[in-house]
N, C-alpha and C positions, 0 to 999 in steps of 0.2 A: 504494500499500500504506500502511496505518495502522501507525505504530510507537508503542511505549510511550513513547519519548523521541526528541527531536530530536538530542541529544548524550549519549552515554554515555562517561564518562571513567574509565579504569582507572588509579588511582594519585592519591592526595590529597597530592602533594607540592606544591612551589611552582608549577610550571608547570600542573599539573593543576587546582589550586585556582583559579589565576588564570583560566584558560580557562573553567572551569565558572561561576564567579561572574559574569563578564562576559557569557558567553553567556546565562545566566538574566536578567541585566540587560537584555539586548537582546530578551528576550521568548521565549526558547527554553525547551523542556522538557528539563531537564538532570538527570542522575543521576551520582553519583561513587561509585566502589567502592574501598574501601581495606582491606586485610588486615592491616596492622601498626599504623601510627601516623600520625595526622593531622599534616600539615606536612612529611612526608617526611624525608629525609636531613638536610637543613639544620637543621631545628628539633629533631630528636631525637638524631641521632648525627653531626652535621656542624658546619657553621659556628657555630650558636648556642652549644651546650654547650662547643665547643672554645674559643671566644672567652672564655667565663667561666673556663675552666681557664687560659687565658693570663693573664687579669687576676690569678688566684690566684697563678700563678707569679711574676709581676712584684713582688709585695709584698716578696719577699726582698730585692730591690734597693732598694725604697723605704725599708724599715726601716734598711738600711745607710747609704744616702745621707742620711737625715733627721738623722743625728747631725751632719753638717757644718753643718746650718742651726739647730743648737741644741737639737734634740729628743733626748731620751733615754728609753729604755724602763726601766720599773721592774724588769723582769726580762728573762731571755732570750726572745726570740720563738720560739714553737713553732707547728708546723702540724699540723692534723688533717684528713687526707684524707676520712674518712667524713662529716665536717661539710660540706665542699665539695661532695661528691657528693650528699648528702641535699638541700642547698640548691639545687643544679643540678636535681635530679630534680623538686623542687617548682616551679621556674620552668618546666621544660619541660611539666609537667602544666597549668600555667596557659596556656601557649601553645597546647597541644592544645585546651583548652576554647575559646580564641579562635577557632582555625580552625574548630571545630565551629560556633560561632555565626555566623561569616562565611558559611559554606555554608548553613546552615539559614535564616538571615535573608535570604539571597539568593534563597530559593525552590528551592534545589538538593535533590534527594532524595539523602540520604546512606545508602549501603548498605555496612555493615561486614562484610567477608568477602572471600574470594578469588574474583575474576572470572576466568572462562576463556572464551576465544573459541570460539563454535560454528561460526560462518561470518562473513561480511563484515557482517552485520546483527544478529547475536544473540550474547549472552553468557549463561553459566550461573553463578549464584552461590547457594550454599546450597540446591541442589536446584530452583531456580526459574530459569526462562528469561526474559530480558528482550531486547526488540528496540530498535533505534535506527537512525535514518537515517544518523547519522555515529558513528563509535567513535574515541576519542582514546586512544592508549597513552602513558602518562606514568608508567611504573613505575620510572624511576630506574636507579641502579647498585648494585653490591654489592662489598665488598672482595674482592680477589683474593689468596689466599695460595698460593704454589707448592706443588705436591704432592711435596715432598721427603720423605725418610724422617723421621718424627717431626713432621711438619707440625701433627698434631693437638694438640701441646703448645704451639703458638704462638697468638697472638691477632691480631686486626685492629682497625680503629678502632671497630667496633661494640662489641666487648667492653671496649675500654679505658676507655669512659665509665662502666662499672658495676663496675670492679674493687673488691673489698671493702676492700683496703688498697693503699697506694702501695708498689710493689716497692722494695726497697733497691738492686737493680741491674737495669737494663734494656738490652737491645739493641734498638735501632730499625733495622729493615732498609728501605732505600729511599732515593731520591734526589729525590723530588718534594716538593711543598709540604707534603703531609700528614706525611711523614717529618720534615721539618725543624721543623715546628710542634710535633709531639708530643715530638721530642727536646728542644726548648726547654722544654716544659712539665715533662717529667719531671725534666730537669736543674735547672730553676728551683725545683722543689718539694723538691728535696734528694736525689733518687735518683742513684746513680752511673750515668751514662748514656753509651753508646756509639752513634754513628751509623755504620752500615755501608752502603756504597754500592759497587756493582759497577763503577761508572764512574770517570773521572778526577776529576770535580767534580760536586756535586749541582746541582739546579735547571736541568737542560737546557732550553734555549729561552728562559731569562731573559737579560738583558744580561750580557756577560762580566765587566764591572766590578762589577755587582751580586753576582754569584756569588762572585767573589774577595773582595770586601769582606766578605761575610757569613761566608765561611770564616775570615777573620781575626778577626772579632769573636767568633764562637762559640768559637774556639780561645783567645782571651784570657780568656773566661769559664770555661774549664776543661772544656768539652764535648769528649769524645774523638771525633774524626772519623777514620774508617778508610775511605779510598777504595780502589778496586780489590780489594774484599773482599766475599765472598759466602759464605752458609752451604750446606754440602753435606748435613748431617744434624743432627737435634736428638734428644738422648737424655735422658729423665728419670732423674735420680739417686735413690737410696734416701732421701736426705734431703729430697727435693722440689725441689731445684734442677734447672736445665737445663744440659746440656752441649752447646754448639754447636760442631760441627766445621766449620771453614772449608775452602774448596776449596784453599787454599794449605797446608793441613795444621795450621794453628794450632788450638788448642782454647780456647774461652772459656766460663767457668762464670757463669751469671746466674740471677736469679729469674724474669725475664720476657723472652720474645722477641716483639717487636711488629712485625708486617709492615705496611708502607705501600708496597706494590709495584704499585699501580694497582687500578683497579676495572673490573668487567665489567658489561655491561647485564643488568639483572634481567628474564630472559624465562622463568624457571622455571615450567613448567606453565601457560603463558599460552595455549596452544592455537594458536600461529601456524600450525601445520601444517594447520589447518582453513581457512586463508584463503590469499589470494594475496600476502601480505606477504613481501617478500624481505629478506634480510640483506646487508650489504656485505661486503668482504673481511676486515674486522676483527671482524665479528660483531654489529655494531650494526644497528638497523633502518634500511633505505634509504629516504631521503625526498628530494623535490625542495625548492626554495627556499620553497615554500608549505607544507611539512610534510606533504605527500601521500605516502603510501606507494604501493607497487605495487598495492594493493588500492584500488579506487575509493572505497570508503566508509570507509576507515580512515586516520587521521592518527597522527602520532607526534612527540613533542618532548622536550626536556630531555636528561638523561644517556643515555637509552636510544638517542638517535640519534648520540651520539659527536662532537658538534661542540665548542662551548665549554661545558665542564662548570662553570658557575657559576650560583648562585641567580638574580642579577638577569637573566641571559640567558634562563633558563627562563621567568621572568616575562614578559619581552618576547615570547617565543615563544608563551606562553599567550594573551596579549593579541592577538597577530597572528592565531592560529587563531580566537579568538572573533569577531574583526572580519571576517575573510575569510568565515566561515560565515554570520554573522547581522547584520553591519553593514558590508557590502562598501564602501560610500561612504567609510568611515573606514580601510579596510585599506591598510597599506603594509608593505613588506618589512622584515624585521629586518636592521639594519646591523651587521655583526660587525666592522667596522673600529673601531679606537680604543676598545676595551673596557678600562676600568681594572680592576685587580685588586690585591690585597694578599695578602701572606703574613704571617701572624701569628706569625712566629718572634720570638725576643728577641735582637736588635732586630728591628723589623718591616721589611718591604719593601713599597713602593708603586710601582706602575709603570702607565704608560699609553702606548699607541703602540708604535712600532718600537724594537727594540734596535739598537745600533750594527751588530751583525752582520747583522741582518735588513735594515736600511737599505742596507747595502753589497750584499747579495745582490740586492736589488731594483733596483740600478743607480743609486741616488742617489750624488751627490758630497757627502760628508758633513763637516760640522764638529761637533766634540765639545767640549762645555763640561762641566767637572767642578769640584766643590768638596768637599774633605773637611775636616771641622772638628770640634772637641770642643764638644758642646752647652752653652749657657750654664748650664743647670741643673747640670751636672757640675763647673763650674769651682771650686766650693768643696769638691769632694770628691776622693778619690783615684782615682776611676773614670777610666780612660783610654779609654773607648768614644769612637768617632768616627763622625760621620754622613757618609754619602756622598749627594751630589746630582748629577744628570747630565742634560744636555739633549743630544739628537741633532737636529741641524738640517740641512735641505737647503740646501747652499751656493748653489744656483742660484736658488731661489725665496725663501729665508730662512724658509721655513715650519718650525715645530718639528715634527719627526716623532715624537719620543718623550721622555717625562719618567720619570726613574727615581730612587728614593730608598731608602736603607737608614738607618733611625734611628727615633727615637720618634715615634709617631703618623703614620707614613709614609701609611698608608691614608687617614687624614682629610685630610691635605694633598693627596695626588694626586687626590682626587675633584674638587676645585675645578679643578685643572689639566686634568682630562679634558674639562671644559666648553670651556676655551680651545682645546684641540686639536681637538675636535669642530667648533669654529667656524672652524678653519683659522688660528689665530693664528701670527704670524711672530715671529722672535727680536726684531725691532725693537719689536713690541708688548710682548713681555716686558720688554724694556729700558726702555720708557717707562712702564711700570706702576710706581706707587709702592708700596714694600714696607711691611708692618706691622712696626714695630721696637719692642722687640727680640723677633723670632721667628726660629725656624729656617726658616719658609717663605719669608721674604723673600730668602733666598739664590737661589731660583729666578729672582728678577728683578734680581739684582745681579751675575750671572756675565757678564763683559764680554769676556774673552780666551779664545779656543778653546785647548784643550790639544792638539788634534790636528785634522788636516783632510786 
């Protein structure tokens, strides 16, 4: 049978664009359909704009600390939210244009509209039918807001990037990295911010020392942390404010309720019922290790399959799909071990490898090395922030299983350590590596005595 395309990609996010570009580079006839924005969540309502807002929030500390180094402002520093959002929007528009050029210059046919599956080899978009030998679903995820009474008055991360004004008072609901990051942003920009989480401590799955250390540092900064707390209902008041009634009976009044309680796969009106594609027990598209769905001609990757929901992982998955289909001699499985990640809270978290808890659960005999110190930059200031660095080591093989950090530029530092862990570096290699002085990063190669084993 003759098809219109060799590969039809639904979704122009990081993974979909990577698969499309490389497939076209390998000689395939490729189309990409996108109904919202080029670049997906990361570029438009995720990592990129969020990092820009984090930079903006950090300036309050920079201005304050600058005085200890002899700098003084001629007047009081002020912040204008609309300026930040307008400049952010302009940068995102520039990136949208770059993604468009990347696709078009790669020879990909870009179709802007909602694509719906008609069967295993065809889709409908704008009243027209397109056929393809292979179809790739890369539609990503969508913020989930619980359907409590008054949920329509709350916002999620999509809306937060387009608020016309910075709220004076914000309740952030959730305990994952998105909740922690946005709580840091709102608080850093001057909003009265409370972070509510239904559990005992946020960032479940991260190393215990990292979670506790971040709790201490955020509390030092005046961020209101309320654990074992959850909202039962939200009521809008005549003056426009929101009244949040908690499950323990307390009532909190705020200007904004921001939910960061997870994301769901974006499968709305996708037409999966017309195919043999199956979902797993969590509602994500079921795929094997080669991203093959239960329909022979359909693949899926990225957030929609619910594995590791990170942009660089989707990029790796997109590359793997393109190679498997059109350059099999270069194909290799995606390795999900030793994936570095950062949480752009204030202060930042950087982590790669196993947490202490995970290492013990996997049966390793563990040695733990920890260092907590006041960064050199802060020694001339009144700021009492402390950095945490931690190594988790296999006592039997001496191999470093995990590196964890809470402190300035943690993500930048951990990226280099990820290379070492990927290469199987031992603690001895860390010890024999000469540090860069004076830096915070050198602490990772100067920790000599385990704090526990």
